[in-house]
C-alpha positions in Angstrom: 68.0 0.2 24.4 68.2 -3.6 24.2 65.3 -6.0 24.5 66.4 -6.6 28.1 65.5 -3.1 28.9 62.1 -3.1 27.2 60.1 -3.1 30.4 61.6 0.2 31.7 60.1 3.6 31.4 62.3 6.4 30.0 62.7 7.8 33.5 63.8 4.5 34.9 66.2 3.9 32.0 67.9 7.2 32.9 67.9 6.2 36.6 69.5 2.9 35.8 72.2 4.6 33.8 73.0 7.3 36.4 72.6 5.3 39.7 73.3 1.7 38.6 75.9 2.2 35.9 73.7 0.3 33.4 74.9 0.8 29.8 72.8 -0.7 27.0 75.9 -0.8 24.8 77.8 -3.2 27.2 74.8 -5.0 28.7 75.4 -8.3 27.1 79.1 -8.2 27.8 78.3 -7.4 31.5 76.0 -10.4 31.7 78.5 -12.7 30.1 81.3 -11.5 32.5 79.1 -12.7 35.4 78.1 -15.9 33.7 81.8 -16.8 33.0 82.5 -16.8 36.8 80.0 -19.7 37.4 82.7 -22.2 36.7 84.7 -20.9 39.7 82.0 -22.4 42.1 81.5 -26.0 41.0 80.1 -26.7 44.5 77.0 -24.7 43.7 74.2 -25.7 41.3 73.4 -22.6 39.3 69.9 -23.5 38.2 69.4 -20.4 36.1 72.0 -18.4 34.2 69.9 -16.8 31.5 70.4 -13.1 30.6 67.3 -11.7 32.3 68.0 -13.6 35.5 71.7 -12.5 35.8 70.6 -8.9 34.9 68.6 -8.5 38.2 71.8 -9.4 40.2 73.8 -6.9 38.2 71.2 -4.2 39.0 71.2 -5.1 42.7 75.0 -4.6 42.8 75.2 -1.5 40.5 76.9 -3.5 37.8 80.0 -4.5 39.8 80.6 -7.8 38.2 82.2 -9.7 41.1 79.7 -8.4 43.6 76.8 -9.4 41.3 78.3 -12.9 40.9 78.8 -13.3 44.7 75.2 -12.4 45.2 74.2 -14.9 42.5 76.3 -17.6 44.2 74.8 -16.8 47.6 71.3 -16.9 46.2 71.7 -20.5 45.1 73.9 -21.5 48.0 71.2 -20.4 50.5 68.7 -22.6 48.7 71.1 -25.5 48.8 71.8 -25.1 52.5 68.1 -24.8 53.4 66.5 -27.3 51.1 63.5 -27.9 53.3 62.5 -24.2 52.9 62.1 -24.6 49.2 60.7 -28.1 48.9 57.1 -26.8 48.4 57.9 -23.2 47.5 54.6 -22.1 46.1 51.7 -19.9 47.2 49.4 -22.9 47.7 51.7 -24.5 50.2 49.6 -24.5 53.4 52.0 -22.7 55.6 52.9 -20.1 53.0 49.2 -19.6 52.1 48.2 -19.0 55.8 51.0 -16.4 56.2 50.1 -14.7 52.9 46.4 -14.4 53.9 47.5 -12.7 57.2 49.4 -10.1 55.3 52.9 -11.6 55.4 53.8 -9.6 53.4 51.3 -7.0 52.2 51.9 -4.6 49.3 50.5 -1.1 48.9 48.8 -0.2 45.6 50.8 3.0 45.1 54.6 3.3 44.7 56.5 5.9 46.7 57.9 9.0 45.1 61.0 7.1 44.1 59.0 4.4 42.3 59.6 1.9 45.0 57.2 -0.8 46.0 56.0 -0.4 49.6 55.8 -3.7 51.5 54.0 -3.8 54.9 54.1 -6.3 57.7 51.7 -6.2 60.7 53.7 -8.3 63.1 50.9 -9.0 65.6 48.9 -10.8 62.8 51.2 -13.8 63.3 49.1 -16.7 64.5 51.6 -19.2 66.1 49.0 -22.0 66.1 48.6 -21.9 62.3 52.1 -21.3 60.8 55.7 -20.8 61.8 58.1 -17.9 61.5 59.8 -19.9 58.8 56.6 -20.0 56.9 56.5 -16.2 57.1 60.0 -15.9 55.7 59.1 -18.3 52.9 56.0 -16.3 52.1 58.1 -13.1 52.0 60.8 -14.7 49.8 58.2 -16.1 47.4 56.5 -12.7 47.2 59.8 -11.0 46.4 60.5 -13.7 43.7 57.2 -12.7 42.0 57.7 -8.9 42.4 61.3 -8.9 41.2 60.1 -10.1 37.8 59.1 -6.5 37.2 62.2 -4.7 35.8 61.0 -1.4 37.2 61.3 -2.8 40.7 64.7 -4.3 39.9 65.9 -0.7 39.4 63.7 1.3 41.8 63.6 -1.3 44.6 61.4 -1.7 47.7 60.6 -0.1 51.0 59.4 -2.1 54.0 57.2 -0.9 56.9 56.8 -3.1 59.9 54.1 -2.3 62.4 54.9 -3.8 65.8 51.6 -2.7 67.4 50.3 -5.3 69.9 53.2 -7.7 69.1 53.5 -9.5 72.4 56.5 -10.3 74.5 55.7 -14.0 74.1 55.7 -13.6 70.3 59.0 -11.8 70.4 60.6 -14.6 72.4 60.2 -16.8 69.3 62.6 -14.6 67.3 65.6 -16.8 68.1 69.1 -16.0 66.9 69.0 -18.9 64.4 65.7 -17.7 63.0 67.0 -14.1 62.7 70.2 -15.3 61.1 68.2 -17.3 58.6 66.1 -14.2 57.7 69.2 -11.9 57.5 70.9 -14.3 55.2 67.9 -14.8 53.0 66.9 -11.2 52.6 70.1 -9.1 53.0 72.8 -11.5 51.7 71.1 -13.7 49.1 68.4 -11.9 47.3 68.7 -9.4 44.4 66.4 -6.7 45.7 67.3 -3.1 46.5 65.8 -2.0 49.8 65.7 1.7 50.1 64.3 1.8 53.7 63.1 -0.5 56.5 60.8 1.4 58.9 59.8 0.2 62.3 56.7 1.8 63.8 55.1 1.3 67.2 57.9 -1.0 68.3 57.9 -1.9 72.0 61.0 -1.7 74.1 61.8 -5.4 73.6 61.9 -5.1 69.9 64.3 -2.2 70.3 66.4 -4.4 72.5 66.3 -7.2 69.9 67.4 -4.8 67.2 70.5 -4.0 69.2 71.4 -7.7 69.3 71.2 -8.2 65.5 72.6 -4.8 64.5 76.2 -5.9 64.5 75.4 -8.6 61.9 73.8 -6.2 59.5 75.8 -4.5 56.7 76.6 -0.9 57.2 74.4 0.0 54.2 71.5 -1.9 55.8 71.9 -0.3 59.2 71.8 3.2 57.6 68.4 2.3 56.0 66.7 1.1 59.2 64.5 3.8 60.8 63.0 3.3 64.3 60.0 5.7 64.4 58.3 4.4 67.5 54.9 6.2 67.8 56.2 9.2 65.8 54.4 8.8 62.5 55.4 12.3 61.5 58.9 11.1 61.0 57.6 8.3 58.8 55.6 10.8 56.7 58.7 12.8 56.0 60.1 9.8 54.1 56.8 8.2 52.8 54.0 10.6 51.9 50.8 10.0 53.9 48.8 10.4 50.7 49.8 6.8 49.7 49.6 5.2 53.2 46.7 3.4 54.8 45.2 4.8 58.0 47.2 2.4 60.2 50.2 4.4 59.4 48.5 7.8 59.8 47.9 7.9 56.1 45.0 9.2 54.1 43.9 5.9 52.6 41.4 3.4 54.1 42.7 0.6 56.3 44.8 -1.9 54.6 43.1 -5.1 53.4 45.4 -7.9 54.5 44.4 -10.3 51.7 45.2 -7.9 48.8 48.5 -9.4 47.9 47.5 -13.0 48.8 44.6 -12.8 46.3 47.0 -11.7 43.6 49.2 -14.7 44.1 46.5 -17.3 44.9 43.8 -16.1 42.6 40.8 -18.6 42.7 42.6 -20.7 45.3 42.5 -17.9 47.9 39.3 -19.3 49.6 40.3 -23.0 49.3 41.4 -23.7 52.8 43.1 -27.0 53.7 44.1 -28.4 57.0 47.7 -27.5 58.2 49.4 -28.7 61.3 51.9 -26.1 62.3 54.0 -28.9 64.0 54.1 -30.9 60.7 56.6 -28.5 59.2 59.8 -28.4 61.1 62.6 -26.9 59.2 66.1 -27.5 60.6 68.1 -24.3 60.5 71.9 -24.2 60.4 73.6 -24.3 63.8 74.2 -20.6 64.6 77.4 -21.5 66.6 79.0 -22.5 63.3 78.2 -19.2 61.8 79.2 -16.8 64.6 82.6 -16.7 66.3 82.7 -16.6 70.1 84.1 -13.1 69.8 81.1 -12.0 67.7 78.7 -13.6 70.1 80.2 -11.9 73.0 80.1 -8.6 71.2 76.4 -9.0 70.3 75.5 -9.7 73.9 77.2 -6.6 75.1 75.3 -4.2 73.0 72.0 -4.6 74.8 71.3 -1.5 76.8 71.1 -2.3 80.6 68.6 0.5 80.9 66.3 -1.5 78.6 66.8 -4.7 80.5 65.9 -3.2 83.9 62.3 -2.9 82.8 61.9 -6.7 82.6 60.4 -8.7 85.4 61.8 -12.2 86.2 59.5 -14.0 83.8 60.2 -11.6 81.0 63.9 -11.9 81.6 63.7 -15.7 81.3 61.7 -15.4 78.1 64.1 -12.9 76.7 67.1 -15.2 76.9 66.6 -16.7 73.5 66.7 -13.2 72.1 69.7 -11.9 74.0 72.1 -14.9 73.8 73.6 -16.1 70.5 74.5 -19.5 71.8 
C-alpha cells in the first residue's frame, strides 16, 4: 500500500483492486501515464495535476488511462467554458448558500450497504425568488468537490435520491434544455464521481415526460442506473435499506434536517444571511443548438409519449414547450 492509499480501509482497498483495477505496485506509473497526456491538450489549462488529484480520475474510470485523461480534460474544459459558474465558487456565495440551506444537496449520515454516500434532493424546496437553478447546480458541484476529497467515496461512490413531491408544473417549466444540458455535462461528463444509482420518487407525470426528453443524451451506463419509483417506496427499499432512510422516504429515521450538510460546509457562517437578488446572477449558458445536431433534436422530441401529453390542458402545453423542444 502506498501513501496515496492511506485513507482506505482494508475492505475498500480490496474493492479498489477487484472492481477498479487499482494496483499499488503500478499506482505512480498509472498516474504519470495520465499526466503525460496533458501536453496533448494545450488549449486547456490544467490547474491541478498532482498525484492525489489525478488518482480520483483514474478511480472514476477504473484505471483506463485514456478515459481517465479524457475525464480530467473535460473537468477543466467545463470550467473554462462556464467561467461565470466558478467565479465565486464557495459556500458563502449568496446563491450557493441559499441553495445549500434548502437542502441542495442533502447528505444522509449513514452510508448504504456498499459504502456509498447517499445524497438527497427535495425538489419542491427550490425557492425561485431566492436563487436560480444554476445556483443549485453550483451548490451540488461544490458539495461533490468537498465530498470527493474522501478516498473512501472515490472508490465506493454515491447514490442520489430525488423526491419530486409537490414539485409544481411551473417549477418544472424552468428546466430548460440548456439548463439540463449544463447539468448533464457537469455531473455525468466532467466530474470524477462514481454514481451507483439515481432514484426518482413521487415524480409527477411531467417529470416522467421530461426524463424521456433527456434520456437519449445520457450515457448507457447512466440510463441503467436511473430508477423511477413513483409512489412505490418498497422498490426503493429493495435497493436502499429503510433502516438508514429518513421518514420522507418511508425509512425508520426521523425527518431529514435540510440544513445538515449546509452547516458542515458553512460552519459559523450558516446563520449569517446577506441580501441576494436572484436577478443579479445571470449565467450565460452555451447555445444548445451548437451542441445538438438537428437529427438529435428531432429524435429527442419524438420520444415523448403522446399518452402523457394528452393529460395537459392548453396552458400546461404552452408551459411545457421549453421542456419538450430542444431548439
